[in-house]
N, C-alpha and C positions, 0 to 999 in steps of 0.2 A: 594789426594791432598787437602790441607787446602786453606781455603779460603787468607790467606796471600800468601801461595806458588802459587795460581793463579795469583798474581798481576804481573805487569811487573817488570822485574829484575831491572832495573834502579829506579823504586819505591821503591823496597823492599830494595834496597841499601844505600837509602838515608841516610845520617848520620845523629844522632841526634846530637843536638848543644850542645858543651861542656859548653857553656856560660847559655844557658837555663837551662841544670840540675842543674849547683850551684846555679842561682835564683829562682829556684822553691823551693830548700833546704832553703833557706833562706830569701825569699820574705814574707813580714809580721811582722817579729819579732821585736818586739817594741826596738826601738833606733838603727836598725842596719843602718849604713850609705853604701848605696849600691852605687859600682863603677864599677860594673861587664859591665853594656852596654855603649853604644857609644851614651850617650844623657846627656844633660844637667839636671838642675833640676829647671829650667824655664819655665812657662806655655808659652805657645804662647804671644806674645804682644797683645796688645787690637785693636790697629791700624789693626792688620792682620785678628782677630777673626772677630772684626765689620765689615769688607768688607764683609767675607762671610755670616754673619747674614743679612746683608743687601741684599746680593744675596737672600737668602731665603725668606726674605720679599719682594723681588720684582719677586718671581715665578718662579726663575731659578731653577726648578725642573723636567726638561725634558731633553729628550735626545739632544745631541749638539755635537759641531764639534770633532771629533773622535781623532785628531791630536793636538787638544788645541782651544781655543778660540783664535780670531785673536787678540784681546786685551792682550793677557797674550803672546802670541807668540812674539808680538811685544816689550813686556817690555823686554823680556827674551834677544831680540835682543840689546835694548837699554843697558841693565844691562852688557851685554858682551862687550860692544864698551866700556862703561866706565872703565871695570876692565882691558879689554887686549888690548885697542889702537887701535882698528882697526875696519873697519864696517863690521857690522852682516846684514843677510837679515832673517824675519820674518821665509823664506822658508826654513831655516836650523833645526828649532826646532819643536820638538814633546812633548805633555805633557804625562808622564806615571803617572802608580799608585805607586809612589815612586820609588826611586832608583834601588831599588831589580827588579822592572818589566823592567825598563830602560836595566838592564844587561842580564837579561831573552832574552829581545828581541833582543839586540846585538847579544848574543850567538846563538837563532834561525837564523838570519840572516846569520851568518858566519860559523857555524860549527853544526854539526850533529853526526849521527851513524857513528863510525869508524874513525872519526877524532881527532886531540889530539888540544888541547890549551894550550899553556904556560903561566904561572903564577910564580910571585917571593913568595919565603916562607923566612918569617913568612907571613901568609895571612889570614885576614878575611874569614873566613871558607863559607861565603855562596855564594863565586863565583866557588871554587873547587867542592862543593854542586851540586849549579846550572846547572854547565857543565856536572856534572854524569848524572843528571835526561835527561838533553837533551840527553844522549846518547853519548856524547864526552867523552874523556879522557883527565883529568886536569893531567899537566907536571907541577910539582913543581921545579922551579930552586932556591935555597937557595942564599940569602942575603950574602955576609960576614959580620962578627962581628971582630972586633978589639976593642980596647982601646979609638979608636978616633970614635968611632961609627960605623952604619952600612953603607954597600958599595954595589953596582952593580957589577959584574964583564959582561959585557955585552956578554965576549966571552962563557961564561955558557950557555947564552941564546942561542946564535949560536949552540952549541955541544947539544943541547936539540931539534935543530931543524930535524924533520925526513919528508920524503914524505907525511906523514897525517898531517902536523901540517898546520892550517889553519888560528889561531889566537896569537896574543901574547895579554894579559891582562897585563897593569900596571898600578897599584894603587899608585899615586904619589900628595900629601905626604901619607904616608903609615900609615894603619891601621894593626897592632897595633904597630908598631916599631918608627913610625913618620921620619922614611928615606923619604928622599926627593929627589927625581933626578934632578942632576944638568942640565944645558943647554946643555954641552957635552953630558951627557949622553941619555940624549933624541935624538938628532940628531942620536947617536950610533944606538939606538934601531930603530929609524925610516928609516935610511939607511939598516939595517938587513932588516926590511920589505918591503922595496923597492925591494931588490936585490931578496928575496924569495918570492915577491906575496903575502905576508902574512897581513890579517887586524891587527891593532890596536884596542884594546877594552880600551878607556883611562878612568879610574876612577879618575876624579880631583876633587872631592867633597871637599876635604878639602883645595883647593889652598889659600883660602884667610886665613885659619888658617896656617899661614907661621910664624916664629919667626926670618928670615933672612932677611927681606927685606917687600916689599908691596904684594907681592903674590909670590907663589911658581912658577919658571919654568914651561912652558906649551907647548905642540906642537902647539897649537895656535900660538907661538912666532915665528914658522919659516915654518911650513908646507905649502904644497902647495893645491891649491883646490882640485885635484883631487887623493890626497893621502888615504888610503884605511885606515882611520881612523873615528870611532864611540866613540863620547863622552859620556858618561852617568853622570846623575847629580839627586841632591836632593834638595829638600826645607828644609828636615830635620833637618841640622846642623846648617845652616847658622841663621835661625830664629827661632828657637825652636818650630818644626814641626814635631818632628818624628812620631806623633800619627796621621797625615792627610794623610800619605802615598800618597806622590804625588812628582815626581820628572821629569825628563826632557832629551830629548835623542838630540844631536847636529848632524846633519849628513849633507853629502851635498844634496843640491835640489834637484839632480835627483832620491834621493833613498826615498824620502816623501811618494809616495804612497806604495812603498813594506813596509815601516815599519807602515804607518796606516794601513795596511792591517793585518799586525801581531797585532796590537791593537784591531783590529775589531773583531780579534777571540782569544782574550783573555779576555780582559773586558770593550771593546768599550768603551772605554774613561773615563774621569775624572770627576765627578760632576762639573757642571758649578759654582754653588755658590761657590763651594772649590777653584777654580780657580780665583773668585773673590780675595781670599786671597793670592793667590800666586801674583797676578798684585801689591797689597799693600806693599809686602814684598820687592817685587824687586825697584817698585817706591820710597818706604819710609823706607827702611829697613837699606840702609849703614851707619845710624848711630848706631843702635840697634847692627849692625855686629861688626862693628868697638869695641864697649865696651865688646862685649862677646869675640873678641881676645885678648884683653889686658887683661880682666879678666883671659883668658886661661895663657896667658904669666906668669901673675904674681905667678897663680897656681900651674903651672909647676916650676917655680923654688922655690916656697915654699915645695913642696912635696920632689923636688928631694935633697933639702937642710935636711929636716927633716929624712927622711931614710938613706941619705948618712951618715948623723953622728952616724948613727949605727954602723957604720965599717964594716957590714957584708952585708947589701944591694949592690947589684952592678947596679947603675944607670947611663944611660947616657940621658943625657937632648933632648929630641926628637927636629928634625928641624921642624916638622909642625905635623898638627892634636892636638889631645888632649888625647894621653894615654902616659902613661910610661909603658915601657915592660921592664922589670927587672927581677935578679934574686935574691937568700939569699943564701950567703954559707950555704951549708948543708942540703940544700933542692935540692931533684932530683924529686920527685914526685908532682908538683904544685897541680895536681888534689884534692889529699887527704888533702894537706895541706890549699888548698882553703876551704874547708868544717871546718877544723880545724880552722880557722881564724873567718869564721863567728862564731863558738862556743864559741870560747874565746876572741876575739877581737870586734866583732859583725861591722866586716866591710865585705862587699862584694866585691872581685876580681876575675876575670875570668883567669882559668889557662891556661897556655901555651899551655896545651894538644890539647886546642881547637883550634890552630893556625898553626898548621902541625908537621908533625913527625921531630924529635928533638929539639922540643921544653920545653920537659916535665918539665925544671926546671923553665922555666919562668913564670910570672905573669902580668896582664896587667890591669892597673889600670887608668880607666878613670878621670882626673881631673878637668872635664869640670863644676864644681860645685863653690858654694861660698865658699871664701876662709875663713871663720872659722870653717865650716862643715869640709873643705879638713884637715885643721890645727887637728880638733880633730881625724879625720879619720888615717890622718899620725902618731898620736901620738899614738893612739892606736896601729897601726901595728907597729910602732917601738920598743913599748914596749913587742908585742908578740915576735917580731925580738929576742930582748935582752934575752928572757927567754927560748930561745930554747937550 
């Protein structure tokens, strides 16, 4: 038995990220415009970084509250009150090492070996990957695609439920499609979960990056206190903090100790000085966030317009998030095409093969960048398309 063969099966079978493979190939090329990962091009604003720096100066480098310092959890409650129009308590929130750890903790609490977790596809590959590593079986339910965009047939979710199903993972607005669940769809999913005794892991990371109103519909708009919903979120997207690896969970207060225990046995908490930056983001970052959302709206329209003019790119303006998930006539293998686009257009895209079976012809383009840079990238890509 080799060293590899002696590892746990779930670890051996953890899939390589299809996004990372393309990024590694193109990273470092002079003049390349990277649109493959889900982040913007702006560094963290100074008002956030300065708060963390002050925490360092103040000696906040010791062990701290594993569920998050009280000031940050109180700031999370106030942030949610502003954006969701209802009262929240600090006891509902725990600070995590990024949105990815929040998802891992939600999975650890709700599903394990032999269990099944339903998720909608196309999907960010990290969720099914994390479910598999946890020993659970991720069960994909496909979103429908028509000329009017992406939609969810809740009946397909119900058809996928088996005696082994423990949870439904729902990401809305969605990465990579931008599909955003309507209030009626969310109510139908919650009703389904109630009838079958299932948990919902609600990924509403892009709730404020929504182009149909002030914010996307949320389970928080109508859920009852005792509903089995765990919310996962991150500081990464809203405030240009992807490298900070800091996120949060929202759970019923009765679950606080259980989730704190899970944090104890994984990371034992987030550095206190970093949490000072999180407080600054929540308390003083609404203006920065609003400007980023407006820039993303303009970027979406710009990219859709340039690619649409080729007559060969099939683009649907997303309802939310900051990704364009599109196809190009005549391209069936987006993975090999993504490498060719790097070589000949000097633009980095994520291949649809990274987002689930049956999406091999799609590309994901992150448009959360400066408009001039996006115009250049879209023009290069349009030229590449016309030459095919």
